[in-house]
C-alpha positions in Angstrom: -10.3 25.2 -72.2 -8.6 27.7 -69.9 -10.1 27.7 -66.5 -9.4 30.4 -63.9 -10.3 29.3 -60.4 -10.4 32.0 -57.8 -10.3 30.6 -54.3 -8.9 32.7 -51.4 -8.1 29.6 -49.2 -6.9 27.1 -51.9 -4.1 24.8 -50.9 -2.3 21.8 -52.3 -0.7 18.6 -51.2 2.4 20.8 -50.6 0.6 23.5 -48.6 -2.2 21.7 -46.9 -5.9 22.5 -46.8 -8.1 23.3 -48.5 -7.6 20.5 -50.9 -10.8 20.6 -53.1 -9.5 23.3 -55.5 -6.3 21.3 -56.1 -8.0 18.0 -56.7 -10.5 19.4 -59.1 -7.9 21.4 -61.0 -5.6 18.4 -61.3 -8.5 16.3 -62.8 -9.2 19.1 -65.3 -5.5 19.2 -66.2 -5.5 15.4 -66.7 -8.5 15.9 -69.0 -6.4 18.3 -71.2 -7.4 21.7 -69.8 -5.2 24.5 -68.6 -6.0 25.6 -65.0 -4.8 28.5 -63.0 -5.7 28.9 -59.3 -5.5 32.4 -57.8 -5.3 32.3 -54.0 -4.3 34.4 -51.1 -0.8 34.1 -49.6 -2.4 34.1 -46.1 -4.9 31.4 -44.9 -5.8 30.2 -41.4 -6.3 26.6 -42.6 -3.0 26.0 -44.5 -0.2 24.0 -42.9 2.4 25.8 -44.9 2.2 29.3 -46.5 3.8 30.1 -49.8 6.9 32.2 -49.5 6.6 35.4 -51.4 9.7 37.1 -49.8 8.2 40.6 -50.1 6.8 40.2 -53.6 3.2 41.2 -54.5 2.6 37.8 -56.1 4.2 34.4 -56.8 3.6 32.0 -59.6 4.4 28.3 -59.3 3.1 25.0 -60.9 2.1 22.0 -58.8 1.3 18.7 -60.5 0.5 20.6 -63.7 -1.8 23.1 -61.9 -0.7 26.8 -62.2 -0.9 28.8 -59.0 -0.8 32.5 -58.5 -0.3 33.5 -54.8 -1.4 37.0 -54.0 0.2 38.8 -51.1 -2.3 39.7 -48.4 -1.9 40.9 -44.8 -1.7 38.3 -42.0 -4.6 37.7 -39.6 -5.7 35.6 -36.7 -9.3 34.7 -35.7 -12.4 36.1 -37.3 -12.2 39.7 -36.5 -11.4 42.9 -38.4 -8.0 41.6 -39.5 -9.6 38.7 -41.4 -12.0 41.1 -43.1 -9.1 43.3 -44.1 -7.4 40.2 -45.5 -10.4 39.4 -47.6 -10.8 42.9 -48.9 -7.1 43.0 -49.8 -7.4 39.9 -51.9 -10.6 41.0 -53.6 -9.1 44.5 -54.3 -6.0 42.9 -55.9 -8.2 40.9 -58.2 -10.3 43.9 -59.2 -7.2 46.1 -59.9 -5.5 43.3 -61.9 -8.6 42.0 -63.7 -7.7 43.2 -67.2 -4.2 41.8 -66.9 -5.4 38.4 -65.7 -7.9 38.2 -68.5 -5.3 39.2 -71.1 -2.4 36.9 -70.0 -4.4 33.8 -69.2 -7.4 34.2 -71.6 -9.8 32.2 -69.5 -12.8 30.5 -71.1 -14.3 30.0 -67.7 -13.8 32.1 -64.5 -14.9 30.5 -61.2 -15.5 32.6 -58.1 -14.9 29.9 -55.4 -13.8 31.6 -52.1 -15.8 30.6 -49.1 -17.2 34.1 -48.9 -18.9 35.5 -52.0 -17.1 38.8 -52.4 -14.9 37.5 -55.2 -17.9 37.4 -57.5 -17.4 41.0 -58.4 -13.8 40.9 -59.6 -14.5 37.4 -61.1 -17.2 38.9 -63.2 -15.0 41.8 -64.2 -12.3 39.3 -65.4 -14.9 37.2 -67.2 -16.2 40.3 -69.1 -12.7 41.3 -70.2 -12.0 37.8 -71.4 -15.5 37.0 -72.9 -15.5 34.0 -70.5 -18.3 32.1 -68.8 -18.8 33.1 -65.1 -19.4 30.5 -62.5 -20.0 30.8 -58.7 -19.0 27.9 -56.5 -20.9 27.8 -53.2 -19.1 26.2 -50.3 -21.0 27.5 -47.3 -24.0 29.9 -47.2 -22.6 33.3 -46.6 -23.9 35.5 -45.0 -26.4 33.0 -43.6 -23.6 31.0 -41.8 -22.3 34.0 -39.8 -25.9 35.1 -39.1 -27.1 31.7 -37.8 -23.9 30.3 -36.4 -22.2 33.5 -35.3 -25.2 35.5 -34.2 -24.5 38.5 -36.5 -27.3 40.9 -37.3 -28.7 40.9 -40.9 -28.1 44.7 -40.7 -24.5 44.6 -39.8 -22.7 46.5 -42.7 -20.4 43.6 -43.5 -23.3 41.1 -43.5 -25.2 43.4 -45.9 -22.1 43.5 -48.2 -22.0 39.7 -48.2 -25.7 39.5 -49.0 -25.3 41.9 -51.9 -22.5 39.7 -53.2 -24.6 36.5 -52.9 -27.5 38.2 -54.7 -25.2 39.4 -57.4 -23.8 35.9 -57.9 -27.3 34.4 -58.1 -28.4 36.9 -60.8 -25.2 37.2 -62.9 -23.3 33.9 -62.8 -23.9 31.7 -65.8 -23.9 28.6 -63.5 -23.8 28.0 -59.8 -22.0 24.9 -58.4 -22.9 24.0 -54.9 -21.2 21.6 -52.5 -24.4 21.6 -50.4 -27.3 19.6 -52.0 -30.4 21.4 -50.6 -29.8 25.0 -51.5 -32.1 25.4 -54.5 -34.9 27.2 -52.7 -32.5 29.6 -50.9 -30.7 30.5 -54.1 -33.8 30.9 -56.2 -35.2 33.3 -53.5 -32.1 35.4 -54.0 -32.4 35.6 -57.8 -31.0 32.4 -59.3 -32.7 30.9 -62.3 -33.5 27.2 -61.8 -31.4 25.9 -64.7 -28.2 27.4 -63.3 -27.7 25.0 -60.3 -25.3 22.1 -60.4 -24.5 20.0 -57.3 -20.9 18.8 -56.9 -20.2 17.7 -53.4 -16.8 17.2 -51.7 -14.8 14.1 -52.7 -11.7 12.0 -52.3 -8.7 11.1 -54.4 -9.0 7.3 -55.0 -5.2 6.9 -55.5 -4.7 7.9 -51.8 -6.9 5.1 -50.7 -6.4 2.2 -53.1 -2.6 2.2 -52.7 -0.9 0.4 -49.8 -0.9 3.1 -47.0 2.3 3.9 -45.1 2.4 2.4 -41.6 1.0 4.5 -38.8 4.0 5.6 -36.8 4.7 7.4 -33.6 2.6 7.4 -30.5 -0.6 7.0 -32.5 0.5 3.8 -34.0 1.8 2.4 -30.7 -1.3 3.3 -28.8 -3.7 1.9 -31.4 -1.7 -1.3 -31.8 -1.8 -1.7 -28.0 -5.6 -1.3 -27.9 -5.9 -3.8 -30.8 -3.6 -6.3 -29.0 -5.9 -6.0 -25.9 -8.9 -6.9 -28.0 -10.6 -3.5 -27.8 -13.4 -2.5 -30.0 -12.3 0.9 -31.2 -14.8 3.7 -31.8 -12.8 6.4 -33.5 -13.0 10.0 -34.5 -10.4 11.7 -36.7 -10.4 15.4 -37.4 -10.7 18.9 -35.9 -11.7 19.2 -32.3 -14.0 22.2 -32.6 -17.4 23.3 -31.3 -19.0 22.3 -34.6 -17.9 18.7 -34.1 -19.9 18.3 -30.9 -17.4 16.0 -29.3 -18.8 16.6 -25.9 -21.6 14.3 -27.0 -19.2 11.5 -27.8 -17.5 11.9 -24.3 -21.0 11.8 -22.7 -21.7 8.6 -24.6 -18.4 7.1 -23.5 -19.4 7.8 -19.9 -22.7 6.0 -20.5 -20.9 3.0 -22.0 -18.9 1.4 -19.3 -18.2 -1.8 -21.2 -14.4 -2.4 -20.8 -14.3 -4.0 -24.3 -14.9 -0.6 -26.0 -12.3 2.1 -26.4 -12.9 5.6 -27.7 -10.1 7.2 -29.7 -10.1 10.9 -30.7 -7.3 11.8 -33.2 -6.6 15.3 -34.3 -6.2 18.8 -32.9 -8.2 22.0 -32.6 -9.3 24.8 -30.3 -11.5 22.5 -28.2 -9.0 19.7 -27.6 -7.4 21.0 -24.4 -10.8 21.4 -22.8 -12.0 17.9 -24.0 -8.8 16.3 -22.6 -9.4 18.0 -19.3 -13.0 17.0 -19.2 -12.2 13.4 -19.9 -9.6 13.4 -17.1 -12.0 15.1 -14.6 -14.7 12.5 -15.4 -12.3 9.6 -15.1 -13.0 8.4 -18.6 -10.2 5.8 -18.8 -11.9 4.4 -22.0 -11.1 7.6 -23.9 -7.8 8.1 -25.6 -6.6 11.3 -27.3 -4.0 11.2 -30.2 -2.2 14.0 -31.9 -2.9 14.7 -35.6 -1.3 12.3 -38.1 0.1 13.3 -41.5 -2.4 13.2 -44.3 -0.7 10.2 -46.0 -1.1 8.2 -42.8 -4.9 8.8 -42.4 -5.8 5.6 -44.2 -3.7 3.6 -41.8 -5.2 5.4 -38.8 -8.8 4.8 -40.0 -8.0 1.1 -40.6 -7.8 0.6 -36.8 -11.3 1.9 -36.2 -14.1 -0.7 -35.8 -16.6 2.2 -36.0 -15.9 5.7 -37.2 -17.9 8.5 -35.5 -18.9 11.9 -36.8 -21.1 14.3 -34.9 -22.7 17.7 -35.5 -24.4 20.4 -33.4 -28.1 20.7 -33.8 -28.3 23.7 -36.2 -31.0 24.9 -38.5 -28.4 25.9 -41.0 -27.8 22.2 -41.9 -31.3 22.1 -43.5 -29.4 23.1 -46.6 -27.4 19.9 -46.6 -23.9 18.8 -45.6 -20.9 17.4 -47.4 -18.1 16.8 -44.9 -14.7 15.6 -46.1 -14.3 13.6 -42.9 -17.3 11.5 -43.8 -15.9 10.8 -47.2 -12.6 9.7 -45.7 -14.5 7.2 -43.5 -16.3 5.8 -46.5 -13.1 5.5 -48.5 -11.6 3.6 -45.6 -14.4 1.1 -45.6 -15.4 1.9 -42.0 -19.0 1.5 -40.7 -20.1 4.9 -39.6 -22.1 6.3 -36.7 -23.5 9.7 -37.8 -25.0 12.0 -35.2 -26.8 14.6 -37.3 -30.1 16.2 -38.4 -29.7 17.7 -41.8 -31.3 18.2 -45.2 -29.4 15.1 -46.5 -27.7 12.0 -45.0 -24.9 10.4 -47.0 -24.7 7.6 -44.5 -28.3 6.6 -45.1 -27.9 7.1 -48.9 -24.9 4.7 -48.9 -26.3 2.2 -46.3 -22.9 2.3 -44.6 -23.9 2.7 -40.9 -26.4 4.3 -38.6 -27.7 7.8 -38.1 -28.8 9.1 -34.8 -30.0 12.4 -33.3 -27.4 15.1 -32.8 -26.2 16.3 -29.4 -28.0 13.3 -27.8 -25.5 11.1 -25.8 -28.1 8.4 -25.2 -28.9 8.1 -28.9 -25.2 7.9 -29.7 -24.6 5.3 -27.0 -27.6 3.2 -28.3 -26.2 3.5 -31.9 -22.8 2.4 -30.8 -24.2 -0.5 -28.9 -26.1 -1.6 -32.0 -23.0 -1.5 -34.2 -21.0 -3.2 -31.4 -23.4 -6.1 -31.2 -23.7 -6.4 -35.0 -22.0 -9.4 -36.6 -18.5 -8.5 -37.8 -19.3 -9.5 -41.3 -22.4 -7.2 -41.4 -20.2 -4.3 -40.1 -17.6 -5.0 -42.8 -20.4 -5.2 -45.5 -21.7 -1.8 -44.4 -18.2 -0.3 -44.7 -17.8 -1.8 -48.1 -21.1 -0.3 -49.2 -19.7 3.1 -48.1 -16.5 2.6 -50.1 -18.4 1.6 -53.2 -20.8 4.6 -52.9 -17.8 7.0 -52.5 -16.0 5.6 -55.4 -19.0 5.8 -57.7 -20.3 9.2 -56.5 -17.6 11.1 -54.5 -14.3 10.5 -56.2 -12.6 13.4 -57.8 -12.4 11.8 -61.3 -16.2 11.6 -61.2 -16.7 15.1 -59.6 -14.2 16.8 -61.9 -16.2 15.7 -65.0 -19.4 16.7 -63.3 -18.1 20.2 -62.6 -17.0 20.6 -66.2 -20.6 20.2 -67.3 -21.3 23.6 -65.6 -18.4 25.2 -67.4 -19.6 24.2 -70.9 
């Protein structure tokens, strides 16, 4: 089967995030299918951009996966320049739909960009090729910018996004959702019940089962020193943004004055300078900030954590479910998890791999950490192993790749 996967922000192990399109495509290639990913040359989440050197597009193959990078204008932030970038990508797809259909001859066309505007050119390509049309839902757009960003439902761009989501619900042969609790929302916008398939985010087992490279640099030295001092390490690894509610973790660190416990926050992001300043102003000597580590060293980083923490803001949007990559990494690392969330689903409870407490509640987080701190070491290790087993059985890309293909058939 020839599978055309359209994802504006798709990355690779070479380019950085986002990784999901690459991991799924690689599994499909391993199963004997041909896969082409069409992606924008510009993305705010990639570590390295493809080099087009003035060309309109660039083709390359990575681990058997064909990529077509489409030239789009650069942008920063979430303003008009990003919208122009989206529209340039979608316009290119529309104008080249017939050629894409003829040269690749897809059997399945997947519209998978975070925003839903690519459903229109994807449908056009699918019609030319006589292919099955799929829509992959990452986040609920336009509901996300409405509920998280405060945009009006009557904003012209929001109305365009809503028209695209409605079109996808009515016209896609199948809808694959990362979020598990979206059925009612999608049916309200025209989706027939039989169309929905749930395929959450996942992990590549090979990256976790192999012996990880040693954690080098300042991060390795700092964590080794904490371990040598006998500290119980509560760790967070990932983006330091508003959505991650790391103020709650700092507030919990202030409540927990036990010198045996150290809090480690590894990563970068827009909120990091403020969080570092806040910890300094409060005299939180039990809090340590580390720079981001290379992806290949993340397993070694997480191996130092006695408890892995992930927190969320209290948002109604999460009633449709969550599927964070960070949580899956924690599971694959075999770490017991403290999860501060209120959502439509709870993978930590499903896996029995830690504790879940209320979001944006420092007292609840402190109590949860104390419960895990006082738990017998063997019980914590057993919780971590339950998380690893759950992730391997349900959230590994070999499993998820096959599940996704069921929607393509």
